[in-house]
N, C-alpha and C positions, 0 to 999 in steps of 0.2 A: 503494500500499499504506499501511496505517496507520503513522504515526510516533509516536503517543502513547507516552510513555516517562518515565522519571525525568530523563534528560538526554541529548540527542542530541549534544551538543558538549563531551564530556569532554576532548578534544583538539582544537584548531582543526582543521578539516577540510582546510586547505591544508598544514599541518604533517604531518598523517596521511598525506596523499597522497604527500608527499615521502618519508616513511618507507616506504610501500608500494612506490613506485617503486624505492627503493634495495633492498628485499627481492626485488622482482621480477628485478633484474639478477643476483642470486646464487642463484636457485632450480636449481641444478644438482645432480645426484646423487640424483635419485628422491625419494621421499617422506621418506625419512630425512634426507638432506641438506637438503631444503626446510624440515622441521620444525625442524631444528637452526639454521637460518638464522633463521626466524622467533622462536625462543625467545632467541637471542642478541640480536636486534635490539629486541625488545618487552619481554622479562622481565629479561633481563641489563643491557643497555645503557641503554634508555630508562626501563625500569621502569614502563611503563604497565599492564601486566598482572600479577597476582600468579602465582607458581608454580603453586599448587594451582587456581587458575581456568584457567590455561593447560592443565593436565592434564585438567580436567574437560571442557573443551571438545574436547580431542583424543580422549578416550574416546568422546564421542558421535559425533564425525565418523568414527571408526574403524568404527562400526556400520553407517554408511550405505554404498550402492553408489556408485562413482565415486571419483575421486581424493581421498583424505582430506586431503591438504595443501592442496589449493586450497579445500576446505570449510572447513579450519581457518583459513584466510586471511579467508574470508567471514565466519565466526562472530566472530573477533577484530576485524575491521573493523566489524561490527555492533555489538560491545560498546562500541567507542570512538566511533562516529559514527552509529549507527543504520543505516537502510536505505541512506542514501546511502554510508556508510563501507563497508558490506558489498559494495555494487555496485562501489564504487572498488577496494577490495581484491581481489576476486575477478577483475575485468577486468584489472588490472595484472599480477596473479599470472600470467595466461595470456598476455598481450600479447607480451612479448619472445620467448618460445617459439614462438608463433605466426609471428611475423614471421621469425624466424631459420629455421624449418623450411620455411616457404613459400620463402624465398630459396634455401635449399639444395635443396629439391625442385626447383626450376626449374633450378638448375644441374646437378643430376643427370640431369634429363630431357634436357638440351641437350648435356652433355659426357660423361656418365657418370661412373664413379669416377675422380677426379683426384688427383694425387699431393699437391697442396697441402691438399685436403680431409681426404684420408687421414692426412697428416702431423699435422694439427691434433688429429685425433681419438686419435692415437698417444700424444699428450701429455696430453690431458684425460681419457681413460678411467682411467689408473692413478690420477689425483689424485681422482677420485671415490670410490675406495676409502677414501682417508683421511677424506674428509667423511662418509662413511657411518658409519665407525667412531667418529668425534667424537660423531655423533648417539647411538650406542649408549651411549657413555660419559656423555653429559650427560643423556638421558632416564633411563638407568638409575640414575644417582646420586641423582636427585631423586624418581623413582617408586618405587623398591624400598626403601621405608623399615623394612621389618622382614623377618624370615626367611620367613614365610608368601608374601609378594609376590616374594621372590628365588626360592623353589623354583618358584613358578608361572611365573616369566619362563624359568628354565632348562627346566622341563617343556615349555613352548610351543616353545622353541627346538628341543629334541630331537624333538618331535612333527613339527614342519616339516621339519627337515633329515634326520632319520634314517627317520621312518615316513611322510612326505609326506602327512601329515593335511591336509585341506582348511583353509584360513583361516578360513572361517565357523564350522567345528566348533571350532577352537582359541578363537575369540571367545566362542561360546556357553557352552562349557564353563568358560571363565574367568569370565564374567558369573554363571552359577549358583554357582560356588565363592565368589565374592565376596559374592553376595546372601545365601547361607547363612552365610557365616563371619562377615558382619556382625552377625548375630542371635547366633550362638553365641560369638563372640569380638570384641565390639566394638572392643577395644583394638588389634586387629590393623590397623585402618583409620583409626587416630587421625590418621596423617599422610598419608592418601590424598587422592584428588582431592576438591576442595572449594573453599575460597576462602582468600584471604590467601596469605601467602608460606610456603614450605617452611620446615622447621626450620633448614636451613643456607643459606637464601637471603636476600637483602636484602628488606625489606617493599616492597610497590609504592608508587609516589609517588601513585597514583589508589586511592582507597578502593573496596572492592567495591561498595558502595551508590551511588557516584556513576556507575559504569557503566551503559550503556544497558540498558533492559528495558522490556518492554510486556506488558501482560496478554493471555494467549492467549484468544481468542474465537472463536465459530463464525463470525462475520461476516468476522473478519480472516482466517481459515483459508480460507474460501470466496473472498475476494477474491484471495489469493495463489495459490490453485489456479487459478482462472480466468485470471488475468493470465498466469500462468507457463505453462499449457497452450496458450493463444493464442500467446505468443511462441515456444514451442517447436516447435509444428506449422506455423505460418504460412509459413515459408521452404519448407518441403516442399511444402505446398500450391501455392504459387506456381510452384515448379519443375515440379510436375505439370501446371498449367495452361499454362504457357509451352513447355516441352520435351517434354511427354508423360510418361503414367505409367509408361512402360517404359524411360525414360531413365536414364542412369547416376546422374544427380543424384538422383532420387527413390529408386533402388535403394539407394544409399549412404546417403541421409538416413534412410530407414526401418531399414535394418540398423544403422547406428551409433547412432541414436536409442534403439532398443529395446536394443541390447547395453549402453548406459551404465546402464540400469535394473538390470542383473543383475551388474555388476561388483564384487561382494562379493570383498573380499580384495585389492584393489589392482589394478594394471595386469597384473602377472606372472600373476594368477589367470585372466585372460580373454584374454591375448595368444595363447595356444596356439588358442583357439577363433576368434579374429580372424583369425590368420594361416592357419588350415585354409580357413576360408570364402573369404577374400580371395584365395588363391592357387589352391585346388582347385575351388571352386564359381563364383566370379565371375570368376576369371582377371585381375584388376587388376594384378597383379604377380607376379614369381617368388619362389620361397622364398628365394633368395639375396638378392633385393631386399628381402624382409621383414626379414631380419636386418640388412641395411645401414639400414634404416628405423629399426630398434630402436636401432642405434649413434647415429643422429642424434638420437633422442628422449633417449637417455641422456647425450649430451654437449651439450646445448642447454638454456637455462632452461626452466622449466615442467614440468607433469606428465609422466610417462612416457607416458601414454595418448595424448598428442600424436602418437604414431606413426601414429595414424589419418589424420592430416592428410597424412602422406606417402602413405599407401595411397591416399587419395581423389585426391590431386593426379595421381599417375600413372594411376590408373584412368580418369579423366576426360580426361586429356592423350592418352591412347591411344584413347579412344572419345568423342570430343568432340560426336558428334551433328552438327548444322549449325553449331557454333560454331567459332571460331578455338580451336586446342588450348591455347594459352597462357591464353586467357579462361576456357575450360571447366576447366582445372587451377585456377585461382585460385578460381573460384565453387565448385567441389567441395570444395576445401579449406576455404573459408570455411564452407560450409553444414554439413559434417561437424563442424568445431570448434563451431559454434553448437549444434548438437542434442546434442552430447557434454556441453557445460558448463552450458547453461541449467538443467537439473534440479538441478544443485548448488546454485544460488541458492534453488530453491524448497525444497529439503530443509532447508537452514539457517534462512531465513526462516519456514518453517512450524513447525520443531522447536525452535529456539532458545529462545523465550519458555518452553515447557514445560520444558525442561532447566534453565533458569535458576531456575524456581520450585521445581525439585526439589532444588536444591544441599543443603538441609539434611536431605534424607531419608536416614537412615542406611543403609537397605537399597540405595538407588540409588547412594549414595556408595561403598558396599562393592563393588558390582558394577562401577562405572566404575573404581575404583582397581584391581580385578583385571583389567579389560580393559587398562588402561594398562600393567601388568605384563606381560601377555601381548604387548602391543605391542612392548616392549623385546626380547622373544624373536623377534618378527616382523623387527624391524630388524636384529638380529644375524643372522638368516637371510638378509636381503639382503646384508649384509657378506660372508657366506660366498660367496653366489651371485656378487658383484662380483668377489672375490677369485679365484674358480676360473676365470671367464670372461676376466678381465683379464690374469692373469698366465700363463695356459695357453691354447694355441691350441685344444686338444681336449679336451672333458670328455665322459665316458660315464657312464651310470646303470647301476648294477649292482644286482641284487635278491639280498640275503642273508636268506633266512627272510622275516619281515615287513618288514625294513628295506630301504630303497630310497635308496642312497647315490651321490652323484655323485663319480666318481673321475676327477681330472685325469690326463691323460698327461703323465708327467714329461719325456718327450722333447721336448714343446712348450713348455717353460718359456721365458718371455721375460726375459732379463736386462734388457733396456732398460725393460719395464714395471715390473719390480721396483724398478730404480733409481729411476724417476720417482715410483713409489708411496711409496718410502722418503722421497725428498725432500719429497713432500707431507706425511707424517707429521711430519717435522721442522718444516716451516713452520707447521702447524696446532697441534700439541701443544708444541712446544718454542719457537718464535718468536711463536706466537699471531697469525699473520697472518690477514686477512679471507678468507672463501671465495673472493670475486672475485679477489683478489690471488694466491692460490695457484693458482687455475685458469689464471690469465694466465700465471704464471711456467712452470708444468708444460707449458701448452700450447706455449709458446715453445721450452723446453728440449727436451722430447720430440718436438716437430714437427721441429725442426732436425735432431736426431740420427737420426730415421726417414728423414727426406729425404736426409741425407748417405749413409746405408746403402744407399738403394734408387735412387740416381742411376745 
């Protein structure tokens, strides 16, 4: 792929790689927690990326199908070190989660649900609630710079939580509102997504013009599309030639590869569809196991959509064809991870140059600022979701007129989860501990507590 740019070594690649490795080890808590980690590491601590540049990139990634946090990592890595930086950032973002879920999938296939694994999850899950809340506070403080954007964030939150409006609809409405608002009231978006630092944030150490950029051309776009398509489909073709077109590998590769192209709205928006097909149509695992797989993905680093790796491993382990079940499970997990995340790199490398050239466009800036405000509502919605399903054992959905509200069963309230979550809030907001340190502490305390009560 072309690497013509203003500067491909804004930060030494080795130093950037170490920074991305550090980020990758802290990517717990779904997209909200992952975005918060990247913001703290790259904007607050290292000050490599400006506040508005960060929000500009985030707004674009929110529009794309697939895991927006991983796409944001690719985009920021590309800004710092060009195509090599984007490849390294995106790959490291997924690697720890891939290895963790692969190991846990193998343990589950061999031993089933063990006390040790359940105990660890009992401590990590409540801590995730504090991490997601931190993301709401941080992104909201910097993105909601005026009353219009604040109202837009609240409206998005209510639309999602109360009326169950699909996420793509929320984003489209926000984009249109920002597009029109930037024309009618340009001052509303003076502090929106763009470049440089936010009004209340420190200026970046690296000037915007020093960051990577390359002119979008038809030849470059064709090169990216051809290379990306070849890399994306080749493993599925190899599986079809070696294991047969009706093998579990080909079925999973086609299903999850095509699913990743329509995962607008993040993992939660598509998990219901994946669960229904994986359980009822293909029979790769049971509904209970699907829930356990989601718990694995929520409490390991990396995007939440990594649950598909657990689904693929169990499906191939139980239907290995002529292969050893363990080999089949590993191959299926690797194949599905590949077809799920390769498109993310294509979307960023293809679109980022266009988005960078349009940073000065007032209409686009207004639309992206409004989308970022809507994202604050989305993250707050995730916080409510995590709270309901972490602090309560049962949550039911009730319909009240046009409203669809999730109501927890108060008899299933977990004092243990509430206590660990409270500890997480204290460690993050009061003592300002790092995400990784908070998760490790809560995992140890909550896990020991759970183990003692269930021995």
